[in-house]
RODOMAR-504095 format. One line per field, with one value per residue: residue number from 1; residue in one letter; x, y, z of N, C-alpha, C in turn. Coordinates in steps of 0.02 Angstrom, whole numbers, always signed. Example, Ala and Ser with C-alpha at 12.3 -4.5 7.8 and 13.67 -1.06 7.14 Angstrom:
BEGIN
num	c(1,2)
residuo	c(A,S)
nu	c(+660,+642)
nv	c(-284,-112)
nw	c(+390,+354)
cau	c(+615,+684)
cav	c(-225,-53)
caw	c(+390,+357)
cu	c(+660,+645)
cv	c(-165,+2)
cw	c(+390,+394)
# end
This chain:
BEGIN
num	c(1,2,3,4,5,6,7,8,9,10,11,12,13,14,15,16,17,18,19,20,21,22,23,24,25,26,27,28,29,30,31,32,33,34,35,36,37,38,39,40,41,42,43,44,45,46,47,48,49,50,51,52,53,54,55,56,57,58,59,60,61,62,63,64,65,66,67,68,69,70,71,72,73,74,75,76,77,78,79,80,81,82,83,84,85,86,87,88,89,90,91,92,93,94,95,96,97,98,99,100,101,102,103,104,105,106,107,108,109,110,111,112,113,114,115,116,117,118,119,120,121,122,123,124,125,126,127,128,129,130,131,132,133,134,135,136,137,138,139,140,141,142,143,144,145,146,147,148,149,150,151,152,153,154,155,156,157,158,159,160,161,162,163,164,165,166,167,168,169,170,171,172,173,174,175,176,177,178,179,180,181,182,183,184,185,186,187,188,189,190,191,192,193,194,195,196,197,198,199,200,201,202,203,204,205,206,207,208,209,210,211,212,213,214,215,216,217,218,219,220,221,222,223,224,225,226,227,228,229,230,231,232,233,234,235)
residuo	c(M,N,I,D,K,I,I,A,P,F,I,E,E,I,G,A,L,Q,F,S,P,P,V,T,H,V,Y,N,P,L,V,Y,A,G,K,G,F,H,A,Y,H,Q,R,F,G,Q,S,P,K,E,V,V,F,V,G,M,N,P,G,P,W,G,M,A,Q,T,G,V,P,F,G,E,V,S,A,V,R,E,W,M,G,I,E,T,A,I,G,K,P,A,R,E,H,P,K,R,P,V,S,G,F,A,C,K,R,S,E,V,S,G,R,R,L,W,G,W,A,K,E,R,F,G,T,T,D,R,F,F,S,R,F,F,V,V,N,W,C,P,L,M,F,M,E,E,S,G,R,N,R,T,P,D,K,L,P,A,G,E,R,K,R,L,F,E,I,C,D,R,Y,L,K,Q,M,I,C,R,L,Q,P,E,R,V,I,G,I,G,V,F,A,Q,N,R,A,A,A,A,L,R,G,T,H,I,P,I,G,R,I,T,H,P,S,P,A,N,P,H,A,N,R,G,W,V,V,R,I,E,K,E,L,S,G,M,G,V,L)
nu	c(+974,+1053,+985,+1071,+1187,+1153,+1117,+1226,+1341,+1270,+1231,+1358,+1399,+1300,+1312,+1427,+1396,+1377,+1280,+1214,+1164,+996,+977,+999,+996,+1008,+928,+956,+867,+903,+1016,+1002,+877,+885,+851,+713,+693,+758,+682,+560,+594,+641,+528,+429,+484,+549,+517,+482,+386,+227,+195,+286,+279,+340,+403,+453,+545,+584,+457,+435,+364,+347,+435,+551,+536,+513,+585,+524,+459,+343,+304,+198,+171,+71,+18,+129,+164,+42,-27,+72,+147,+272,+393,+529,+688,+738,+860,+947,+964,+1120,+1131,+1005,+857,+779,+643,+600,+598,+659,+577,+548,+450,+379,+330,+203,+144,+57,+89,+17,+17,+67,-30,-140,-96,-59,-174,-267,-214,-236,-377,-417,-355,-349,-262,-85,-19,-96,-84,+59,+98,+81,+120,+241,+325,+440,+561,+632,+737,+825,+847,+802,+778,+803,+767,+830,+720,+647,+571,+527,+630,+619,+701,+704,+715,+842,+1006,+1072,+1198,+1208,+1095,+1126,+1227,+1163,+1048,+1103,+1156,+1041,+957,+1028,+1022,+883,+862,+934,+856,+736,+777,+804,+676,+600,+479,+326,+277,+306,+258,+250,+229,+158,+214,+352,+416,+378,+446,+581,+588,+569,+686,+784,+757,+770,+775,+745,+620,+514,+348,+295,+199,+86,+17,-90,-12,-25,-10,-61,-32,-60,-190,-278,-270,-344,-474,-562,-458,-436,-536,-494,-363,-396,-465,-360,-270,-350,-362,-236,-241,-211,-291)
nv	c(+1268,+1318,+1443,+1529,+1526,+1604,+1726,+1774,+1815,+1908,+2006,+2055,+2108,+2205,+2284,+2354,+2456,+2629,+2773,+2928,+3098,+3146,+3040,+2994,+2899,+2723,+2572,+2401,+2266,+2132,+2120,+2182,+2134,+2002,+1882,+1875,+1871,+1749,+1658,+1665,+1613,+1487,+1429,+1436,+1434,+1319,+1226,+1189,+1308,+1350,+1478,+1628,+1781,+1944,+2083,+2259,+2337,+2356,+2422,+2555,+2516,+2384,+2261,+2325,+2324,+2190,+2101,+2022,+2007,+2132,+2137,+2166,+2196,+2133,+2035,+1954,+1910,+1858,+1783,+1714,+1666,+1707,+1783,+1871,+1922,+2084,+2190,+2348,+2466,+2523,+2664,+2750,+2827,+2966,+2986,+2868,+2753,+2593,+2471,+2341,+2199,+2266,+2375,+2493,+2543,+2515,+2430,+2471,+2414,+2284,+2240,+2232,+2139,+2019,+2006,+1977,+1851,+1775,+1783,+1724,+1597,+1549,+1462,+1467,+1356,+1315,+1426,+1446,+1325,+1337,+1465,+1601,+1745,+1868,+2001,+2105,+2196,+2221,+2338,+2491,+2657,+2821,+2995,+3150,+3209,+3100,+3048,+2917,+2847,+2772,+2633,+2654,+2789,+2827,+2896,+2869,+2801,+2742,+2663,+2570,+2478,+2431,+2373,+2270,+2185,+2155,+2098,+1981,+1919,+1899,+1808,+1698,+1668,+1632,+1521,+1438,+1419,+1370,+1405,+1390,+1503,+1679,+1826,+1995,+2118,+2252,+2366,+2398,+2292,+2185,+2218,+2211,+2076,+2020,+2062,+2001,+1867,+1840,+1736,+1620,+1569,+1569,+1609,+1776,+1882,+2010,+2093,+2219,+2343,+2349,+2470,+2617,+2733,+2708,+2741,+2645,+2541,+2578,+2562,+2435,+2333,+2194,+2131,+2172,+2112,+1979,+1959,+1984,+1881,+1770,+1785,+1749,+1617,+1573,+1570)
nw	c(+557,+707,+813,+882,+807,+702,+762,+844,+756,+683,+777,+807,+683,+656,+765,+742,+657,+616,+650,+597,+648,+604,+696,+861,+960,+972,+989,+1025,+1045,+1037,+1110,+1246,+1278,+1253,+1317,+1314,+1175,+1142,+1217,+1152,+1024,+1060,+1116,+1017,+889,+838,+744,+569,+472,+400,+357,+365,+442,+412,+492,+501,+595,+774,+885,+1008,+1122,+1112,+1044,+1086,+1221,+1260,+1180,+1088,+924,+875,+1005,+1110,+1280,+1367,+1281,+1256,+1384,+1439,+1339,+1265,+1369,+1410,+1508,+1551,+1622,+1582,+1515,+1498,+1364,+1292,+1283,+1347,+1295,+1369,+1344,+1296,+1388,+1444,+1523,+1522,+1559,+1651,+1591,+1561,+1450,+1295,+1146,+1000,+870,+897,+987,+904,+805,+878,+951,+851,+811,+927,+938,+818,+814,+942,+1036,+1072,+1024,+913,+828,+812,+762,+629,+592,+605,+670,+623,+634,+511,+536,+688,+754,+836,+795,+854,+862,+932,+993,+1029,+935,+824,+698,+548,+462,+322,+311,+338,+295,+128,+121,+248,+247,+146,+194,+311,+255,+179,+279,+356,+261,+232,+356,+368,+264,+314,+425,+365,+291,+398,+453,+349,+271,+174,+121,+126,+210,+204,+328,+291,+160,+152,+221,+141,+23,+65,+100,-26,-89,-8,-26,-158,-297,-230,-250,-162,-125,-100,-6,+56,+198,+265,+364,+543,+610,+699,+634,+505,+402,+346,+434,+541,+515,+526,+531,+556,+479,+353,+341,+350,+233,+144,+176,+150,+13,-26,-1,+125,+238)
cau	c(+1030,+1040,+971,+1130,+1236,+1130,+1113,+1290,+1376,+1226,+1239,+1424,+1400,+1255,+1338,+1484,+1371,+1373,+1223,+1225,+1104,+958,+974,+1042,+994,+992,+917,+958,+839,+936,+1068,+979,+815,+899,+818,+645,+699,+774,+625,+510,+617,+646,+462,+384,+518,+594,+494,+466,+322,+192,+199,+323,+264,+400,+394,+509,+592,+547,+423,+461,+328,+338,+498,+601,+526,+509,+629,+482,+431,+276,+294,+158,+187,+19,+12,+187,+161,-20,-46,+130,+175,+343,+412,+599,+725,+757,+909,+940,+1008,+1182,+1111,+932,+825,+734,+573,+586,+630,+648,+561,+534,+382,+345,+306,+130,+121,+37,+108,-45,+28,+72,-95,-183,-72,-65,-245,-298,-191,-271,-448,-427,-329,-361,-203,-20,-3,-130,-55,+130,+109,+80,+145,+292,+334,+508,+574,+688,+791,+813,+865,+755,+814,+767,+796,+838,+653,+616,+533,+552,+652,+619,+762,+701,+727,+913,+1044,+1083,+1257,+1193,+1046,+1156,+1258,+1111,+1004,+1142,+1161,+975,+933,+1061,+994,+815,+868,+954,+799,+688,+805,+796,+605,+577,+408,+300,+260,+327,+211,+272,+180,+170,+249,+424,+438,+369,+500,+644,+584,+579,+757,+824,+742,+773,+804,+726,+554,+464,+297,+298,+138,+84,-44,-90,+22,-74,+8,-113,-12,-85,-263,-314,-269,-390,-542,-574,-395,-443,-575,-452,-310,-426,-477,-295,-243,-393,-345,-174,-252,-180,-345)
cav	c(+1304,+1342,+1515,+1566,+1531,+1660,+1788,+1799,+1855,+1963,+2058,+2084,+2149,+2263,+2326,+2394,+2510,+2697,+2811,+2999,+3138,+3158,+2984,+3004,+2839,+2661,+2516,+2333,+2220,+2066,+2123,+2192,+2094,+1939,+1826,+1872,+1849,+1678,+1620,+1664,+1567,+1419,+1402,+1435,+1436,+1262,+1182,+1224,+1343,+1358,+1549,+1674,+1852,+1985,+2153,+2302,+2343,+2360,+2481,+2572,+2484,+2314,+2223,+2361,+2307,+2118,+2061,+1982,+2049,+2158,+2106,+2201,+2163,+2088,+1978,+1910,+1881,+1822,+1734,+1671,+1638,+1725,+1841,+1862,+1981,+2128,+2240,+2416,+2483,+2557,+2733,+2751,+2892,+2981,+2982,+2799,+2709,+2521,+2441,+2271,+2175,+2314,+2430,+2502,+2565,+2461,+2438,+2460,+2366,+2218,+2222,+2212,+2077,+1960,+2000,+1939,+1782,+1743,+1778,+1680,+1529,+1528,+1444,+1476,+1294,+1316,+1479,+1437,+1264,+1356,+1533,+1631,+1816,+1893,+2069,+2110,+2232,+2221,+2403,+2547,+2720,+2878,+3062,+3183,+3222,+3037,+3025,+2857,+2855,+2705,+2619,+2681,+2862,+2838,+2917,+2815,+2762,+2701,+2614,+2518,+2426,+2403,+2331,+2210,+2142,+2132,+2053,+1917,+1891,+1874,+1748,+1644,+1651,+1597,+1454,+1399,+1405,+1333,+1415,+1385,+1570,+1735,+1881,+2057,+2158,+2317,+2368,+2397,+2225,+2144,+2233,+2184,+2003,+2004,+2072,+1952,+1799,+1837,+1673,+1561,+1547,+1569,+1661,+1831,+1922,+2068,+2114,+2289,+2352,+2368,+2533,+2670,+2785,+2687,+2751,+2584,+2496,+2604,+2550,+2364,+2300,+2121,+2112,+2184,+2063,+1913,+1956,+1980,+1814,+1723,+1792,+1712,+1546,+1558,+1554)
caw	c(+588,+775,+813,+907,+753,+661,+800,+869,+707,+663,+828,+799,+622,+660,+819,+716,+615,+643,+624,+605,+660,+667,+743,+920,+1002,+937,+1034,+997,+1093,+1036,+1161,+1315,+1288,+1220,+1350,+1286,+1106,+1139,+1243,+1097,+973,+1087,+1128,+959,+824,+831,+690,+506,+472,+337,+339,+409,+435,+421,+509,+484,+652,+837,+910,+1074,+1178,+1094,+1045,+1125,+1292,+1274,+1137,+1043,+870,+889,+1071,+1160,+1343,+1392,+1235,+1266,+1451,+1456,+1288,+1249,+1430,+1414,+1548,+1568,+1642,+1526,+1535,+1474,+1309,+1312,+1294,+1350,+1283,+1426,+1324,+1275,+1438,+1439,+1588,+1510,+1570,+1695,+1549,+1564,+1385,+1251,+1075,+964,+816,+926,+1015,+848,+773,+922,+968,+796,+815,+983,+922,+760,+824,+1011,+1074,+1039,+988,+848,+786,+797,+723,+558,+580,+647,+656,+634,+610,+465,+570,+760,+783,+839,+787,+882,+857,+998,+1021,+1046,+877,+790,+628,+518,+424,+255,+314,+352,+236,+80,+138,+306,+226,+105,+235,+354,+216,+161,+338,+377,+209,+242,+418,+353,+223,+358,+467,+322,+278,+459,+466,+291,+257,+106,+99,+169,+205,+234,+364,+261,+95,+161,+239,+81,-24,+91,+94,-96,-104,+28,-48,-231,-322,-190,-275,-109,-136,-51,-7,+101,+231,+288,+428,+594,+645,+700,+586,+440,+404,+329,+492,+591,+493,+515,+512,+556,+420,+295,+332,+338,+160,+111,+187,+113,-57,-37,+14,+189,+286)
cu	c(+1010,+1033,+1032,+1183,+1216,+1139,+1181,+1329,+1335,+1232,+1306,+1427,+1359,+1277,+1395,+1460,+1368,+1316,+1230,+1159,+1062,+951,+1024,+1046,+974,+985,+923,+932,+869,+990,+1038,+914,+823,+864,+746,+645,+712,+717,+572,+531,+620,+577,+422,+418,+564,+576,+481,+395,+292,+201,+242,+303,+328,+381,+456,+561,+552,+511,+444,+427,+314,+403,+552,+595,+534,+558,+591,+455,+358,+255,+260,+158,+134,+11,+69,+181,+101,-38,+12,+161,+249,+350,+483,+628,+746,+805,+894,+985,+1068,+1170,+1035,+905,+776,+660,+552,+619,+613,+637,+540,+461,+345,+317,+230,+101,+104,+57,+47,-37,+31,+7,-142,-161,-83,-137,-283,-278,-228,-344,-461,-409,-336,-297,-139,-1,-34,-99,+16,+146,+112,+119,+202,+300,+407,+510,+636,+749,+776,+823,+808,+795,+772,+805,+799,+771,+619,+575,+567,+573,+659,+680,+762,+714,+800,+948,+1063,+1142,+1245,+1143,+1079,+1185,+1208,+1068,+1040,+1142,+1093,+943,+963,+1034,+924,+818,+888,+896,+747,+713,+797,+724,+570,+503,+390,+286,+286,+280,+239,+215,+193,+213,+324,+449,+430,+427,+567,+645,+597,+653,+800,+816,+742,+808,+783,+659,+502,+413,+299,+236,+143,+16,-35,-56,-29,-60,-50,-95,-36,-162,-303,-319,-320,-463,-549,-513,-403,-481,-533,-399,-337,-442,-412,-266,-284,-377,-280,-182,-224,-233,-396)
cv	c(+1328,+1418,+1555,+1574,+1586,+1726,+1816,+1840,+1915,+2021,+2093,+2131,+2213,+2311,+2371,+2453,+2576,+2734,+2884,+3036,+3144,+3099,+2996,+2943,+2779,+2606,+2450,+2283,+2150,+2063,+2127,+2154,+2025,+1879,+1819,+1846,+1774,+1635,+1612,+1613,+1495,+1388,+1390,+1428,+1377,+1216,+1222,+1253,+1344,+1430,+1586,+1745,+1892,+2057,+2193,+2304,+2356,+2426,+2494,+2537,+2411,+2276,+2258,+2346,+2232,+2074,+2019,+2027,+2067,+2142,+2148,+2162,+2113,+2027,+1928,+1874,+1835,+1769,+1686,+1639,+1651,+1787,+1830,+1927,+2019,+2181,+2309,+2425,+2523,+2632,+2736,+2822,+2907,+2977,+2913,+2750,+2636,+2494,+2369,+2253,+2217,+2373,+2433,+2525,+2505,+2477,+2420,+2409,+2294,+2194,+2199,+2146,+2016,+1951,+1962,+1865,+1744,+1732,+1727,+1608,+1504,+1517,+1459,+1414,+1295,+1368,+1462,+1371,+1280,+1420,+1551,+1703,+1835,+1966,+2067,+2143,+2234,+2290,+2452,+2612,+2777,+2942,+3093,+3195,+3159,+3009,+2964,+2875,+2786,+2696,+2649,+2756,+2877,+2863,+2857,+2771,+2717,+2647,+2556,+2461,+2392,+2354,+2266,+2160,+2113,+2086,+1983,+1881,+1862,+1810,+1688,+1621,+1612,+1527,+1409,+1376,+1368,+1343,+1403,+1454,+1621,+1793,+1942,+2092,+2230,+2312,+2362,+2326,+2177,+2155,+2206,+2107,+1982,+2010,+2017,+1882,+1791,+1772,+1611,+1532,+1539,+1624,+1713,+1875,+1980,+2073,+2187,+2294,+2376,+2434,+2583,+2729,+2769,+2694,+2688,+2536,+2517,+2595,+2476,+2326,+2225,+2098,+2118,+2129,+1992,+1905,+1948,+1909,+1761,+1725,+1757,+1637,+1525,+1538,+1510)
cw	c(+658,+775,+835,+853,+703,+699,+820,+817,+683,+712,+820,+738,+630,+715,+797,+673,+652,+610,+644,+622,+597,+713,+800,+965,+960,+989,+995,+1048,+1092,+1089,+1231,+1330,+1257,+1252,+1325,+1215,+1101,+1166,+1189,+1044,+998,+1097,+1065,+892,+811,+773,+627,+508,+402,+311,+390,+391,+451,+435,+492,+540,+715,+847,+983,+1132,+1164,+1101,+1085,+1200,+1307,+1235,+1087,+988,+883,+961,+1122,+1225,+1365,+1347,+1247,+1333,+1460,+1404,+1273,+1310,+1438,+1458,+1573,+1595,+1580,+1551,+1508,+1412,+1333,+1326,+1290,+1339,+1339,+1408,+1300,+1324,+1426,+1510,+1581,+1523,+1622,+1656,+1549,+1497,+1341,+1179,+1033,+909,+842,+956,+961,+818,+817,+946,+914,+800,+870,+966,+868,+776,+896,+1050,+1035,+1000,+918,+801,+764,+763,+648,+544,+627,+625,+671,+612,+565,+498,+645,+792,+783,+840,+813,+871,+927,+1032,+1047,+988,+845,+719,+598,+474,+354,+253,+331,+289,+193,+100,+198,+289,+190,+147,+281,+316,+196,+219,+356,+325,+218,+303,+404,+313,+266,+401,+426,+305,+339,+469,+409,+275,+184,+77,+150,+157,+241,+269,+343,+199,+104,+175,+180,+33,+0,+88,+22,-115,-72,+0,-124,-252,-284,-212,-220,-123,-81,-59,+42,+134,+253,+357,+480,+630,+644,+655,+516,+440,+390,+389,+544,+572,+476,+493,+507,+495,+357,+286,+322,+264,+122,+117,+151,+38,-75,-23,+80,+240,+252)
# end
C-alpha cells in the first residue's frame, strides 16, 4: 500500500480528536514535518523488512523536529542523509519550539537508538535492509508547563478513540512492511503492537526503552538490548 494512502486518512482522523486539560498543546509532525517523514519512508521504507521496531510517540527534540521516529537531528541529517524544510505546529508551545534541523537540542532516546544502529551495522543500507522504525502515535502532548504527557496518561474517553485510530494505523503500516517480527521499544509499545496485530500471528517482542527516564537505559543500554535481541534470534 502506498504510504500516502495510509497517512492522508490517518491525519484527517487524528486531527479531528479533541484533548482536554492538562493537555494544552498537541503537535502532529506528520503535518508540519511531513517532508521529513516522507523522505524517511521513501528512502528506507519501500521494501519488506525482517523486523519493525515500534515506538510510542514523538519526543520534543526528535520526531517533533525532524518528522522521523526517534529522529535526533544529527542522526537524521548525518547518518540518514535527510534534511528537509520543517514548518511549525498550529499552536507552538514557547518551551517546546520547533526549529527543525536547526534545533541544537539532542533527543537522548534517538541518539541512543540510532547510535546503536550506526555502531552495529555501519551503513543505513545494512540496517534498513533488515529493520525499520515506526511510531504507534504521531502526536506529542504537552501540558501548560511544557511537560510531556504520554498517551497512556490521557483520560479514558480520549484514550479509547486515540488507541482505536493508532492501532489501525500501526496494523496498516505493518501490513505494508510485511515483517517477520515486530519489536516494541518499551512495554507500552509492545502492548499496543499486540493489540493492533491480534490474530495476525506475527511474533511480538520487546527491547528496553532508551529514554533517560528509564533507569535500566542508563546502565549499559546497548549491552542490554543486544542480549534482548539475541534472545529473540534477531542478532
